[in-house]
Residue, then its C-alpha position, 0 to 999 in steps of 0.5 A: m977293260l979298264d983301258q977301253l973304258e978310259r978311252l971311251k969316256s974320253t970321247f964323251g962331250p957336247h957332241t955326244p947324242q942325247s937320248r935315253a940309250y946314250d945316257i944309259v951307256l954313259y952312266m954304265v961306263e962311268k960307274t963301271l970305271e969308277q968301280l974298277q978304279g976303286g979296286t973292285s975286280t967284278p963290278a956290280p951289275f945294273t938294273r933298270e931301276n938304276f937306269i931310271a933313277a940315274c938318267e931321268k931328270n924329271p922327278e915325276s917321270k922317275l915314278q914310271d915303270p922302269n921296264k917301260w922306261t928303259p930302251k930295248t937292248p938293241a937300242l942300247e947295243a947300237a948306242l954302245q957300238l956307235l960310240q966306239r966306232d973310231l976306237p981301236g979294239p977290242h970293243l966293249g959289249l953289253h951283256e943282259q942276264k934275263q931272269v927266268g920265270g918272271g914276277r915282280g921280284k925278278v929283274n934283268q941285270y946288265w953289265l959291260t963286257l970286253a969282247e974277244a979280239e977275234a970275231a966269234p965264228k958265224t953260226e949257221k943261222a944268221k942273227t937278226v935284229d928286230l927293227d920294230i919299235s914301241y912308242r911311249q907317250t907322255d903322262r897326262g899333263e906332262v906337256k904344258p899348253s900355252l898360256c892362251l890355252r892353259w885355261l882350256f886344257r886342264d891337265g893338258e886335255l879337253r873333253t869335247r862335249s864339255r862347256k869349254g870344249i863346245m865353246f872352243l870348237g864352236t868358236l874355231f869353226l865360226l872363225s874358220g868360216t868367217w875367215i873363208l867368207m872374208y877372203a871370198t868377199s875380197v876376191l869377189g869384190l875385185h872381180l865384180s868391180h867395173e874399174p880396171a884393176t890397179m897395181a895397189q888392188l893386185t898387191s892387196l889381193v896377193f897380200v890377203s891371199l898369202c895371209f889367208a893361206f898362212v893362217w889357214r894352214y898353221v892355225y885352222h887347218p890342223w884342228w880340222q885334220l885332227i878329226d880325221h887323223r886322230v894324231i897331228l903335229a901340234p900347231g903353233g901356239a898350242a904348246a908352251l913356248l919352251e916345250d919340245p915338239c909335241q902332238l895333239e891326239m883325239y881319243r875316246r875314254d869313258s864313251e867321251k872324246w878327248i883332245r890332249l897334248v901328248r908327245f910320242s917317242a921311241d928308241c932307234p934300234l939302228c943307232g940308239g937315238t930318239v925317234e920322234l913323230a914328224k911329217g911323212r912327206p915328201d918321201h913317205r905317203q903317211p901323214l906322220v912317221g917316226r924319224c930318228q933325231e940322229s938320222p931323220h931321213y934314213h932311220v924312218f919308222s911307221f907309226d901305228r897309233s892303236h898299238q903304239a908301234g912301228t917298223y922300219i920303212g926307210p931306204p935300204l940299209p947299207a951293207a956295213l950296217r946290215a952286217r953289223i945287225 
């Protein structure tokens, strides 16, 4: 087992995928190897509290529930298997000891084991892997708004019926109407002109049309979509410059409607990568789907906002992958 741990650790580098599942596997490998090299014959098992304390870089996020923070076991197993796919066997496996009875005093334990060289005989009932995922969302105020919207989104959210909310939405609708009116006026003016259209006028019309389409699509239209879709990709300028891609969500709380900046993510059960929301088109009809960062066009999952859950909706899985899972 020591040799396999050393070979696996030697493969770690900048090319290693970045996700919670991979971070946990790397942490387990390094700590287990450290204990074995120190003379410990039976390394101590790991808990979910160990994972969040060692792998979560944001101090505020360390206060989350470790059970919700830790990826599901299939995602951890997938990450461990993919890291070893080019290494000679026997490979390492992940063992989870589930506590019976529940309760706050009982915690699940994890440790790495050395798989047998010979494959275990297949049971009569084939093993199936759950290809459903559970989305998690950032806490209030974790996603920072841009400087121009920071005064508006207090703690990353805005109550629509507040003074700021009414002023912002009213201004947005007024600017949208003004923008449409300006474009319609320019086109109508060219149409009603009795003089032949010159090349300069046509060039100006094309330029104005492109500007209108760009501003409408990326500035105004997303806010209108939010009313119908409830969750949309955050338009440009909504989040801070250094923020990762995030979403805008309209939700109800205490009989009031709120708009907030949020980031939904999950763990891919196929490879252990991070699943993030992205546009569904052109390969899917849904406006938003979950796409794995490691394989965004093949590891695709649905997104149910109400239950914060999804299931695999990508293309048929290869035979080798079906055999593994």
